[in-house]
C-alpha angles and dihedrals in degrees: 000000000000138000123214110236117187094308098325132085126235123203122219091276091057097251115149116232128209121305111279139178108264090233090070122066120187139128117274118167094179105132109257120233114195113242115229123183117196128199125201125186112289103158091248147058120296126199131222120193118199112236095205143358103281146110117283132200115226121199127180136179126195123224125261120250120246123269136231123160082322125055125257116244115259120244123259130244131229131180133180144139134253133186112232134182126224111287094014112143132218126193121219129198117187120202127235126229113257115253116262127239100340125130113239093000115164118257121254116281114275102040109324112147123239121261118251117287095232126047120013112283129150127269121234122266120246124245124242119225143174120210138174092235137043111246096138119234123026096255090063089066094065090111095034100045092145089068090065116092105180141357138190115200124235125235124257120251120253128245132216120268090059091290109157126212120246119257119256118252164302118153085335131014111243119263123242119163083310120056124250126240121260136197089277112018142037137110092311139320109286095356137090121215121262120219126238095192130029115316145082127294121245122255120256118244148124080305114010125233125256129244120237143212124308117312095001139123121260130230123262127249122254129245130227134212100168094118099052140070120250093358128180137177141200135189129240106012107131135067121195123002122358126262142199137200134190121194126185101193094109 
């Protein structure tokens, strides 16, 4: 006999079989290998299609802010679970690291704020998010927030004078000289603040971080777990570009 188990089948010895649609129940003693899909930065939207009706683990890491004489804030991390049916699609956008030490450099893809237009500060790192629809970068979901499942905030860009950027979040992005985004406030939904003078750009996130006074590091963007089951978040976990991972062994 067999027992249906969240979209998989177990034999009497408790071995999981291959991933099957939950409408079909049969014995399959083929050893199960967990399926993990990984997503690196591409500069666009990536798609994941659920192979069966089951619970899936979602993990996202935001991108780091750019450096100058100070260090760019590391990207945040968020994890949670979601129940999907066979053929359901998720849309993943992975943030890009903020540009280092370049006046006026564009912020990292997916919400990083521009570096200051004078001097040579770091740009903000982009957020990484997963959503149930394809609307592109996170700021495009401002009127469609319920479609976003999970977000990891990007780190703030560094300033000169060894002023570090704030780490990405997390419930709140870390403060530097500029303040980090929170669950309800920041520079803007999905977007870190660019700097018109000399200083780092804010990290992207659920709410982006704010830039600061002259020569100083910007705040990190916040994360979000309101669309997942049993979610948690932490600040400052990722160097370089962002990253995402989806695992169906649940």
